[in-house]
Residue, then its C-alpha position, 0 to 999 in steps of 0.5 A: m621684702f624677702d627678695r631683698m635679703t642678702g647672702n650670708g658668708n661662705g656657705n651661701k646658706m641664706n642664698m640657698r634659702i632665698s632660692i628655695l623661697d623663690e621656688l616655693l612662691n613660684r610654684e604657689m602662684d603658678g601651680s595648678s588648681d587640682g592640688s595634686s600630691a606631685r607638687v607637694n612631693s616636689l616641694k619636699h624634695v627641694i627642702k630635703r635636698n637643701k637639708m631643710d626641715m620637711a613639712d607635709d604641704a606647701p602652705s606649711s612649708l611656706d610658713l616654715m620658711r617665713r619663720i626661718f627668715q624672720a628668726e634669721i633677720s632678728r638674730e642678724i639685727h640683734q648682732i648689729m645692735e649689740r655691736h653698735t652699742r658696744t663699740t659706739l654708743w657707750p664710748a660716746i656717752e662716756n665722752l659726754r660724761k667726761n665733758g660735763h654734758v647732760v643728755d636728755e631723752s629726745v637726743l637719745n631717741g634720735l641717736y637710737c633711731n640713727i642706729l636702727e636706720a643703720a641696721k635697717k640699711l643692711y637689708q635694703t638694696k641701694e635704690d631703696e636706701p634712704t638719704p644718709p643722715p648728715t655727718n660732721g665730715n669725719g665719718f660720724l653722724d651729727i647728733g647735735l652734741g659735738v659728738g657722734i657715732q660712725d656712720q655705717d659705711s665708714h664703720d664697715n670699711n674700718l672693720k674686718r668682718g668675720y663670716e658665719s659658716d654653717s657650723s659656727d655659732v660665733s659671728g660678727v654681722s651679716h654682709c650686704s649683697d654687694a659686699k665682697r665674699r670671702r671663700g675658704r678658711p678665714r684669715k687669722d685676723e678674722e678669727a681674732y676679730r670674731l673672738e674679740m667681738t664675742p666676749p668670754t663667758m664666765n665659765e671660760v674665764i674661770r677655767w683660766n683661773p690659776d688658783r684652780i691649778d695646784m700640785n694635785t691637778r692632773f693633766v692630759t695631752a690634747t692628742k689624747i682628748a682629740q683621739v677620744l672625741g675622734m677629731p684632730p687637735s686643730i679641730l678641737f681648738n677650733k670648736y673650743p677656742r678658749m679652752f684652757r691649754y698650755s703649749c709646751d716648749e722644747d724644754d717642757k717636752n724633754i722633761l715630760h719625755d724623761q718622765n715617760r709622760l709623752i712620746r717625742a714627736p714633731g709639732r706642738c704639744y698641748l697640755l689640758a686639765a683632765e677635769d676639763a674633759r669631763q664636759l666634753v666626753s661621756p662618763n664612759y670615755f672620761q675614765d680613759i682620759l683619767n687613766a692617761s692623765f698625769l701629775i707634773s713637776e713644780p717648775l712646769l706647774s709654775k710656768i703653766r700658772n703664769k701663762a694661765a694668769a696672763t690669759y685670765d687677766k685678759f679674759e677677766k677684763s673683757h668679760r662684758k656679757t650683755v643680755f637683752s632682747f631686740p627693742e621694739s622702739p627707741k624708748s624700749l632701747v633707752m630703758q634697756l641700755v641707759p642708766t637712770d638718773d640715780p647712779d646707784e640704780k641698776i636697771r633690770r631687764p627680763s629677757n628670754g626667760i633669764q631672770n633679772a639680768t642686770l646691766p650695772t653702770g660700768g660694771p660687768v653683767i652676768e646671767e642669773q642662774k638657779d643654783p640647784a645645790r643651795e637649799q632654801w628654808s621650807g618657809k619664812l617662819d623656819f628662818l625667823l624662828s631659827v634666828v629668834g631661837f639662836a638669839v634668845d638663849l640662856g643669857n637672856i634668862w640668867r644674865f640680863p635680869y641680873l645686869c639690870f638689877k646690878n647696874g641701876g635697875g630700870v636705868f640700865l635700859i638707857p645704855y642698853s637701848i643705846m647700844v642696841l640702836l647704835t651697834g646691835v641692830p645695825l650689825f645684826y642687819m649687816e650680817l643678815c644682808l651679807g649672808q643673803y646676798y652672797r649665799k655662803g657661810a662666813i669663810t667664803t663670804w668674807g673671802r668674796i667681800c675682801p680676800l685680804f680679810k678672809g681671816i674674819g671668816y675663820c675667826v668667827i667660825l673658831t669662836a663658834f667652835y669654842v662656844d660649842f665646847f662648853y655650851n652643850v655641857i650646860l645643856a647636859w646639866g639641864l638635861h640631868y636636872l630635867y630627868t631628876s625632876f621626875s620624882f616626888n622628892l627633889p634631891w636639891a630640896s633635902c639635906n638627907n643625902t650622903y654629901n650634905s654637911a652640917a651647914c645644910y638647911e632645907p627651905h621650908w618657909s613656904e609651908d606656913g601658909t601665910t603671905m607675911c614676909r620674914s623679918a631680918n631677925e628671922s632670916v637664915s644665917a649666912e653661914k648656912i648652905s642651902a640644900a640646892e647649893e650643896y646638891f649642885y656643887k657637892g653632889f652633882l659637880g663634885l667641885h666642893e668637898a662633900n660633908a664639909p661645912n664650907s664652899h671651898v673649891i677642892r679642884s684645880m686646873t691640874d687636878l680635875g678629878g674623875v669623870r662624872w658619868d651621869i653628866a657624860l651620859s647627859l652630854f651624849v644624849v644632847y649630842l644625839i638630839c643635836y645630830f638628828s636635828m641637823w644631819k639633814g640640814i635646815h629642813t630638819s632643824g627648821k622644823v625642830v625650832w618650831f618647838t624649841a623656839l616657841f615653847p620657852y615663851v609658853v613657859l615664861g608666860i606660865l612662870f610669870i603668872r605663877g610668880v606674880t601670885l607669890p608673896g613678896w613678888q612686888k619687892g623683887i620687881e621693885y628691885y629689878l626696875r628701881p632706877n639709880f641714875e648715879m650708875l650712868r656715870k660708871p663706865s662699867v655700866w656701859q661696858d656691861a650693856a654693850t657686852q650683853v648686846f653683842f652676846s645676846l644678838g649674836p653678830g660675830f658668830g657666823v650664825l646670822m650669815a649661815y641662816s640668811s644664806y638659805n633665804d630667797f635672794h629678794n627676801n626682805v631681811y630688813v624687816d626680819a632684822l628689826f623683828t627678831s632684834f625686837i623679840n630678843c630684847a623684849t624677851s630679855f626684859l620680860s624674863g626679868f619679871v619672871i626671875f625677880s618675882v620669884l627672887g622677891y618671893m625668896s627674899c620675903k620668905s627667907g628674910k634675906p635681902i635681894e642682894a644676897v639672893a640674886q646671882e647671875g650665870p649658872g648659879l641662878v638657874f641651877v641653885v637659886y631658882p630650883e630652890a625657890l621652885s622646890t618650896m612651891p606646891y607641886a614642886p616637881f611639875w614646876s621644876v620639869l617645866f622650868f628645866l624643859m624651858l632651859m633645854t629648849l632655850g639652849l638647843d636652838s642656840s646650839f643649833g645656830g652655833s653648829e650650823a655656822i660651823i657646818t655651813g662655813l666649812s661646807d661652803e669653803f670645802p665642798i667635799l664636806k657638803k657632799n658628806r654632811e651626815i658623816f661631817v656632822g657626826c665627826l664634828f659632834s664626836f669631837y665635841m664629845i671628846i673635848g666636852t668629857a673634860m668638862c664632865t669631871d669634878g673640876g670641869i666647871l673650872i675649864m668651862e669658866w676658862l673657856i667662857i672668858y678666854g675663848t669668846t670675848w676678845g676674838l668676838l669683839i675683834a672680829v666684829f670690829c674688823e667686819a664693820m671696818v671692812i664693810a665701811y672703808i674697804y668694800g665701801l658703804r656705797q657698794f654695800v648699799r647697792d647690794v642691799k638695794e639689789m636684793m630688796g629694792f630700797r637703800p638703807g638710810n643715813y642712820w644705818k650708814f652712820c652706825w656702820s661707819c662711825a658708831a659701831p666701830a668706835i664702840l667696838l674699839s672702846m670695848i676692845t681697849s677696855n678689855f685689855i686695860n681692865y684685864q685681871a687674872l681669872t678667878y672662880q669663887d675662892y680659886t685663883y687660876p695659876t699664871a700658866a693658865n692665864v698666859i695660855g688663856i691669853i694666847f688662846a683668846l687671840s688664836g681666833a683673831s690671829f687668823i685675820p693677819f695670818v690669812g691676810i699676809y698669805k693672800f697678799i704674798n700669793a696675790r698676782g701683781n708685779t708691784m705692791a699696789e697691784k697686789w693690794e688692789r687684787v686682795t682688796m677687790p670684792y667679788r660680785k655675786r648675782p642671786n642664785q648664781t654659783e659663779y663669781i666675777p671680780i668687780p672694781t670697788t668703784q664703778p663709773h656712771c653716766d650722768i644722764m637725766l631722763 
């Protein structure tokens, strides 16, 4: 076998190895039996003289040579197979597909056998060559299908082969022994052929991306880099043929000479990006290159960008990097190279330790690499608890039970369940999939999905920003109530405070020790004000006038009053808790949520048991669940159900993308989405029993109807419920338990909103990720400054303004755009492929219907309804001024305005000579493989071969 091996190029590397092997074999056969060391030394001398690795004895040397030849042969055959596959096989299959043919497995096996025989023929002498297969007269092998592949002789005559020197790792294919050998430097067409036969790597493509070149990019001459490396510039470009560079013309040289950037000299002058030299030289020498680097003017920068854009487009189209091992049989080659009968299928091929390399049908293939910079959750439960903690928030306690009571009791569960199934869970699932697939925050993810709609990412981040402004102030209220509860006499249970009025009454109805409810004649007068209400609005917030026997708002947007320092101090403590829970990333916040996400369920269970032991609890539960089917005819009921679903599950805030981006790529996020959605909805429903059992008790003992007792929002948790708890035995204990539950419910939701902002901005601006501790500190400091305005006497007026104008419109518009982009621009087919690539199965028709039809239609109706039914903002008896409402509308649209503004900017700056080219560029998604930091653009639709196996 080995005596049939041929030479390999100008260097005669293989001929030298053959001569060495022949000498070894002759010495082995003719050697004396004494086994003297002279023969071993002679062998070592032969190996050393030919610059080969040395071994201690002849058998080891012989084994070494055999291994060298086997590796050489495998590599050569691999190159031949790769060339035939690229140049002949795929065009033939594509031709079959276009003509409507279906190729079965037996025909493909025959085709691959022909290719294997053609590869084997290169390593056979002419007398040992088998009879050539029949051709169709045109230099093509006849495979019985009307098409064929070129036979090897015709193909060899048509191709100008390059050669492989001793120092080169880029070659075409090896030569036969009778092939004409070329000596000396290869011709330019041979070099071009070698580059053409070797597809550009992803790093080479990215280096020519014009988007990375701006006014801050520093350049250096190629002469300087070559000088540091100790080689001429020509050798530098031979070694790195696709290095980014710009060849200066005479005008460029004159400009740079006038700016003292270079000295005029004959010959070409190349400019290179100084940052590219970081991988070529050691850190000690890189500083010298930076010192010699310089900035360039705008006209020259524009020329460089245009040159880079042309090369970038060329490299981008030719990037087809296929990773596969040499097949052991035609069947294994079929499994490696041929798409299955499912056009959405992607064949995975483990090869040489490269994990899950893929060959998509008609699309580019890239290697999967581990991204060391992307941290992951310590465990699956960290992720699940973080998502559950974010979704289950204060709204589940103070809003859902009241909406259920207000909109027909148990009947409200019908529109709520429909909205959950058609919009809530599908969009929840979609955002988790997108975050896990692209492994980035909202801004970067939407930039990868569709650059034209990158503004969606900015919109959702800004919405989370607005929510964090007021959400942590509510937590500060809860913290104040929590530490105030550590006293034997709760301040909201007494009318003996300096701010109390003559209308104040203390709730003492539980002290009679009976289980009988009061009659309506014994009820408290409606003109009376409870001690809990006066404490909250007069003593704590300062919104109402102290000692006044009414609930009149005395503050306004232009007269907020002074700062309540007890609230400001509580807010500062809340931000300290948030900072030390998040400054190190998900590894710290993922452990904190073990308490903040689980503890509320313990307290809810305790409060439920306590509630159903109180007199009158049945009355409250009856009002909570009593069905009123007439309410289903009111559009407001459906509007309330849809709004509650979106604000409860939380799509559109960027939190779900941020959290799932830290998952393992193949995590089953489908199960996670269903599990966390069910937990959230069940918590909302069950919390109604906790709330209304106590409200029934209050109605029973006070004689007031449920309608007069029930409230929503902060009034429920800071007035009504504390009032009820203060009447129970061991009131401080129940109060501490309740407000500790509120704190934990709110904290993990606050963590989610902040993490969405931190992850979104850090992924888009990597410098923030490198300095996360400082970034988080600056973010919370900014929050503290804004939040101080809500720590004033009239701060709740600003909070209400933020709640109405800062969240509703921007959130709905962003989620609507998300659904439309995925369904109609990115494409459901591509999205389904992405999901299958992650989890191994495709979403069914139900999910496709929800993503493409149901969710967009419901969201559009909600947006329209919000605009049609808009009313000027009021709070209690205070009406906001016209200026506040006008500014509020502008503020509400500020986040959504990023969507068109960023889209226009992307379209204007997109490469392309026509509108159609620009549109294609800005709507072209980017494919990301798991654990990979580089992205490559892919077409929105990919051709596939109709091959049935």
